[in-house]
N, C-alpha and C positions, 0 to 999 in steps of 0.2 A: 769162577770155575775152577775142577779138577778136584777133587779131594783129598785130604792130610790127615792123617792120622799119624799119633808117636804117645808109644809108653815108655815106661821105666819102672821096675816092678821084682820081688823075692818070687815070683813067680813067671810060668811062662807069658809072655803076651800075645802069640799070635792069635788067637780065639779074641781077645780084644782089639784087635788092629784088623781082623778081616770082618768082625762086627759091626766098627765102626766105619769099615767101607760101605760097607751093605746099608748103612742108614748114612751115608755122603753121596750115594752112586749119582743122585741125582746132580748134581753138581757136573758129571762126566763119566764117560763110559764106554772110551776107546781101547783101552788097557785097566791093568791093574799090577800088581807087584807091588812084596812085600819084604824088605831087607834087621837081620836082626841076626844079634851076637850071641856066638854061641858059647857054651863053657869053657871053650878050650879059645876063647877069645876070636873068633873068628868070621867072618861075615858069613851069613847062610843068604842067600836070592832064590827070590822065584817070583817070575812074571810072566802075564799070557795076555797077547788080543783079546780083547771081547771085556767080557762082564766080569763081575768081580764071582760070580757064581763058580763060572770055570777056572779062575784063581785058586779059591778054596777046594773044587777036586784036586787039580794039580799036587796042592799042598796035601791033601789028603794021601795022594800015594806016592809025595816024598814029604815025611813030615818035617816043620821048622820046629825046633824049640830054641827060647833065647827068654832073657830078662829084661832085655832090650832092642826096642825094633821101631822102624817108620813103615808108614805103608801109603799107595797114593793109587787115586784111580783117575784119570785120566780123560780131559778133553783136550784133544789134540791143536797145538797152534804151530808149531816148529816143526816139522815133522812128518809124515805121513803115519798110519794106524800099521806098528808093527812090534814087533815084541822089543827089539834092539832099542827102540824110541820110547819104550814103557818106561817107568819109573820103580824101583831106584835106581839112579846111576852113581856106581862105583870109580874111586879111584886106588892104587896105590896097595890096593886091597885090604883099603881102612877106611877108607871115607865113603860113606852110604847119602849122597842126599835126594831129597823129594823138593819138588817145588810148586807152586800154582803161580801163575801169571807171567810176563814175559819181561826175559834180560835183554833192551832193546839194543847195547850194544855188545853185543854179545863175539859179536866175528872178530872186531880187532883183539878180543880176550883169546880168542880160541887159534887168533892166527902165532898169538906170541903163547901159547901154552902148546903149537905145534912146533913152533921152531925151537923149544925146548926137549923136544923129544918124546910130550905128551899125544897119545892114540886115542882119536874120539872113533866110538864103535857105532855113535846116533848122529844124529840129524839133529838133535836137540838142542836151544840154549842152555839149557838146562845143566848139559855136562860138565859145560866151560865151568860152572860154581864147583862140582867134584872135584875138578882138577888143580884150579887153583885154589882152595880150602887145603886139597891137601899139599899142592906148592907148597903153601906159606907153613904149613903144620910140619914139613919136612925141613925147612928153615927155622925152628924151635920155637913158632909161636906157640902158645897154649893155642885150644882149641875155639874157645872164646875171642881172644882177642884175633885170629885168624878170619875167623867169620865175620867181625867186627870189620876187619883189613879189607876183603871182598867183596861187601856191603860198601864199602865205602865209593869202589871201582862200576859197579853196576848202573844203570841206567834204566826205570819203566820201574812199575808198578809187579809187584812180586813179594812173596814170601817163600823162604826154607826153612828146612828141618835139615840138621847134619849130626850124622854119628860117627865117632871113632872108633874102630874097634877095639885099638890101640890103650882107650882111655874109655871104657863100657859102662861108664855109672852117670850118663848123663845127655842128654841131647841139645842141641843149641837151635836155636829155635829165630827168627829173624822175622819181621813184619813191617815191609814196605809198601804203604795202602792193601796189600789184599788183606781180607781179616784172617784173624786169628785169635783162639781161645785155649787157656790153662785151663784143665780140668783138675782139682785137689782129692788126693784118696786118702788112705789111710795108710800110709808105708808105700805109698805110690801115687805117680803122679802121672798126666794126661796132656797130649796139645793135639788140637784139631781144629779143618775149618768152621764148625760151626757146632754149637751147645746140643745137639740132635747125635752126632755120630757118640757119646760119650756119655750119655740118657742112664745106660744099664751099670756104668760106675760110682757116678758122682752129680750130685747135682749143685757141687761150689765147684763158680768159676771167678776165674780171671781174665778181663778181656781185654787183651794189649793196643795200644795207643800206638798210633803213625809213629815208625821211627825205633820202635824199641827192638832189644833184642834180650832176649832170655836164656836162661840155664835150669834146666830141667833136671833134676833127683830122687830118687825115690822118698829122700827127707826133705824136702824144700825145693822151693825155686828162687831162683835171684834172677831179678831184672833191669836191664841200663836201660836208658833213655836215649834219643839220639846224639847227644853229644859225649855218652858213654860214662853216664853220672847214675850210680844207683839209683834206683825210686820202687816207692813202695805204692802196689795197682790195689784199688779196693777189691776186696772180694763179694761174691755176689752168689746169691743162693735162688735157682731159677725154681718157678714153679711149674714148669713142663715137666711132664714124667715120658716113661720110654713107652705108656701104651700107647701116647697120643704120636706117636710119630711108627704105629702097626698100622698095620692095613686090614686085618682083620676084622668080623667076618668078611670086607668085601674083595672082587675078585683084582681090587686095583685102588693102588691109592686116590688115583683122579675119582671116583666114583666114591669112594669113603668121604673125600673132601667136600666133594660136590654135597651130600648129606651130611654135610659139618655142618653147611650154613647156616641153618635157623640156631644152631646154640652157637656159632660163633657171632654171629648178628645180635643176639644175647649179650654176649657175654659184654662185645662193644662197647654197647650201649652202659655198662656199670659205670658209673664215677663218675661218666656224663652227663646225665642227667638225675635229675630227682623229683620228687614232686612237682609232674606234669611242666618242670623250667628245666634247660641247658646249665648246666652249672662252667660257665668260660672258664675260671679257675683253674679247671682240670687239664688245659694246657700248659700249668707253668707258674711261677710268682710274675714272671714278665706278660702275662696275657691282658692284663688292661690296660697299661700301661702301650704296648704295640696295638692291639685292637681298637682303638680311640683315635689312632693316627693314621689307621690305613686306607686309604683313599685309591691303591690301585693293588692290584697282586699277578704275579708271574709264577703261574704253576710249571714246574721241569720234570720231566718222568721219562722212561721209555715201556716199552711195548704193550702190555695190560695195565699198566699203571699210568702210562700216557691217555688209555681211554676213559680210563677215570676222572684224570684232570679236565677231559674233553668233556665229559658228565657237567663235573664239576664248575666249570665255566656258564652252564644254562643255570644252576642253581644261585650262584653266585650273583650274578648280576640279575635277575630276577625276581632274589629276596634280600638281599644284602647291598642290591645298587652299587657293585664296587666294579669298576671295569676290569675283563677278569680276561691273561693272555695266555695261552696253553703252548710250550713249546718241548720235541724231541729234544734232550738232554746231549744226544753227540751233534744234534745240530747246532746247540743255543753256545756249547763252547768252544766255537772254532765263529765267531762272527762278533762284532759290534753291537752291542748290545744297549741298545734307548733305556732307563731307568726312571719315568716319571719318578717326583718326589714322593715321600708317603706312600712307596711300596714295597707289599710282603714279599718274601720269597719263599714260595713251596714249593717242597720236593714231597715224592711219591716213591713206596720202597716196600719191596715187602719185605726184602731182605737188611734194607738200611747200609748195603755195602755195593750197589749196582755201579760199578767204576765210572762212567758217564756224568752219571746222576749226582752221587761224590763228588767227582769234580768241580762239576757246576755250582754245586753249593760252596762250595771251598773258593771258586771263584767269583761268585756272588758278592764276595765278603769284603770284597774291594771294589764294586760296583756302587756304591752307595745308599742298600736297599735298604729302611729302618729296623729289620731284623728278618729271621727265619722259619720258619714251620714245615718240621716234617710229619708226615704220618704216614705209620709204619709198624711192621708188623712185628719186629725182632727189638726185643729190650737187648740193650745195651750195645746198640750198632754203632758205627761211625754215625753215620745222619742222626741219631736219639742225642748222641754226646755233645756232635759239634752245630746242634742247631736250637734258636731261645728257646722255641715252643712245640712241644713234642704232645702227638694224638697216636697212643697204641690201638693197633686195630684189634689185637685181641681176637686173633683167629688162631692163634696156639700153631705147631707145626705144621708148615706144606710139603710134601713129597713130592708130590707130583709134577714134576716140570709142565704143565700146563697151569698155568693159574686159576685158580676158581673161588675159594674163600676167600683169599685173600684182596681177591678182587672187587665182590661183593664187601666186605667189610669195609673196603678205601671207601667206597662209593656212600656208605651209612655215613662212612666217619668225616666225610664231603661236605654232607647234610649236616653233621652236627655242627660242625665249625662253619657252617653259612649260619646257621640259626644262631651262632655265637655273635657273629660280626653284622646278623642285623641286628640283636640285642644293643650291642655296643654303642649302632645309628642312632639309635629312637625306632626303628622299622619295627617293632614289633610288641604291640598291645597285652594284657595277660592273658587274654583269651585266645587271638592268635599264636601266642607261644604255644599252649595248652592244646591246641589244634595242632599244631605240627608234630609237637612234639606224640601227640597219640597218632600220629601216621608213625613217626617212630618207630613207636615200639611196636605195631603189628606187623613191621617189617618182618620179623620173625615168623609168625604164624601164616601169613601170608608165601613166604618163603616155602615153609612147611606142604603146604595146599600144593605149589608147582612140582614138587619131588615126586608127587601122588602120580603126574603125568608120564612116568617114565616108562610104563610098559607101551602106553600108544606111540609116546617115540622111537622105543626100538623098532616096532612094526615099520613107523615113516622111515627108518635109517635105511629100511629096504629100497625105497625109492631114489636115494641119493649113494651109495652104496657102487654102482656102475656106471656112477658120472665124473668129467673128467673136468667140470666145473660148475664153482657154484656164485650165485650175486646174494647179495645181503640186502635188506632195503630200509631205511628209517628216516626220520625226521625230527626236528629239534633235539632234546635228550636221549631219544631213542637211534638217532643216527650213530652215535658213539658205539651204542651197545649194541646197533648192527657189525660198528666194527670188529667187535670181541668175538660175536659170532664168528665171524669171516674168519679172525685170526685163530680162534678152536678149533675151528673145521683143519684148517692150514696144517698146524702144530701136531695135529693126532692121526690125522689121516689119508695127509699129503696129496687131499684134493686141494685145487688152486681154487679160493675162494675170494672174492671183492666185494667191498662195501661203497654205498654212496648214500648220499642224500638223496631223498625221493626224488626231488626236486628237479635233481640234477641226471637225471635219465633222458633229456632230448637231448641234455647237452655230451652226444657220445655212447656210453653206454647202451642204448638200444639196437645197438648194431650188432652188440650180441645176442641177446634174445632170439632164441629160438626154444623149439621143446625139448631139446636133448639139454636146456640149462635151468635147475631148477631157481626160484626164485621168492627165496625166503621174507617174509614182509616184517617188522616188529608194531605191531599196531594197536598201541592201549586207547582208551576213549580218551584224551583228549582235546585241545584246540585245535590240530595240527590234520584231526583226521581225515576232515571231507575232503583236505587237498592230497590225504594221501591216498583216500580210494581212487581221486581220479588217478593219479600214477600208476595206481592198481590197473586200474583198467587200458591204459597206455600198453602196461605190457600182454595182459591179457589179449589187445585186439593186433599184440605181433606173432600171436603162437604162443606165446610164456605160461607154462604151470609154475601158480603161485604156490606156497604154501605159508600161511596168516598166522600168525599169534596173536589173537583178538579175544576179551573180554566177551561178553555175552552182550553187555551194552553199547558196543561198537554198530550191531546189529547183520553184519558180516556174517555169512552163511557160507557152507561149500557148496559148490555146485562143479560142475563140467570146465574141469580145467582149477578148480580152484579148490584148496585141501585146508579148511579151520582150525584149527588148534586152540581150542576155548584154555584159558584162558583164568584163573583165579582173580576174582574181581581184587585188586590194588587200588587204592589213592594216588592222582595222577605224579605227586609229590614221590614215591617209593616205587614207582613202576619201572623205573631204569634196573631196578634190584632185583626184584620179583619175575622180570622178561629174560635176565641173565640166566636163569638155571635151566630152562629147557631148552635155550641154546648152546650151553653147556651137554647138558642132557644128550642133546640131540648127534655133538659132535662126537664124545663117546660112545655112542652107541652104532653110529658108521664105522670109527675104528677098530671096535670088535669086529663088526661085521667082516673088515678088510683084515683082519687079522694082522694090524702094525702092533707096535710096542706100545701103549697106552701112556704109562709112567712114564717110559725114557724114549719120547720120539728122536728119532736119529738127526744127526747135529747139533742137538741143542744140548743144551745144559740150565738149570735154574738158576744160579746165581753167577752173574753176568761180570766179573771182579776183572776183565782187561779189557781193552777198548779193543 
């Protein structure tokens, strides 16, 4: 959560900071603020409730100028959404601090600072960091030493950026769980929560490791590990570009990212299949060793990624014959986990930094798994670095808070991994492998055809915009797709939506059915179609109104009380990918009709780095 940017240069850094915040606003948008050190070595502060655009207007009315500064966009945890609680927080007229995460033991430290006479202007846990660092600097500590000493006292998962107006040539940054990346420029350097913030100014990055503390100056960077020893961290060059994080010509990032999916799917295949074969070695040098041992799989994820994992379970068990258990990361972390012999631990994450999933991965290392695999969209993320095997999804930057292309590329990646495992288990002959890979390569084209449904879905959205509730139904691997469709509608339209396995209707949900509750059915032509048709009849018998996504081969036709949205034909293997897209578009068009903030829905943020 929270977007963080810092810069030190020989020019005014305000534009760099504000532009970086705009690119990170998906991480939180309750309030925003900037602090710079001016030429007189005075801290200048500007904060506002609301989005970065409002901060930008406030700065335009009262310009700031400084060659070093930090900026923050907030997702509120401790304290309400007020200007006083907005970051940066100051102490002693010289220390400015911004923070992402939670300092769990802030209250006893706050009590200590109050006893020393410090005055708190906010309700946040962050302000204790500002006062504590200032107190330590007052005692004669160097800023790096002071921040390091403060970190020793804090408990939780967090990252800090600290500037001292009396020493205005450096930013000190710490990383304890929350991700942090340093950008390297020419005579200037930067730091941020994520790569997209800095793409206009650099493509060279250093990814801080857990426990690192760094000093960032115009002419260089020094990094210290958790024990305080100087270390070198590898410099990486990204192939992401600034344009990939722009939404033009689309009205919203979400719409752009929905339309990105055919190319993202094609990119995800690159390097993982060739000559109608899957390439297990693409997972890394340990792939053959681990895949040959796998007898069980545990998939752990959150939110949309959890839904992808649920689809993956159907594929893995059906094609690779490997028993698979899928679990929500926040639950997995806090229970006794039984790990069967030769179990592979699999994480799914768009960011590779999701707090619950990352901590689950770290916990899993001591539980007897044979190894770990992450399916992730963010290069050099913590999950990528800490997993034995890696499958990169190649979706590119995803800015809209409601995940779209990250989800469908996760699905495709799970299919690829499934085929890799089946191959290692001797379950794929050459002919079957060619057939499966052919279907994989068709996913992009079929998805492109699904996008052409957008205009019809825009019309259909009118049937949902005045409703309070919606029910989504699916069977088999389409049940998690129904779950994802319901989540998308909830996230961006604020309409209550639930998903059920269609066979469960008779076990309670039928009580909800009336003519005011639209029922969305995901109905590909698969082995469960006839069962699903029977479930649909049960809905119609109770006056429910059906909206059915089905291809022509199903034989389902529009009639009174039933509207059929004809899907492009797709093999049942890739149907979950293809059928996801019109559900995303439906949610999008409903949200636009209702006038909600599609890209930044209320109360949410993209990268959940707090528990």
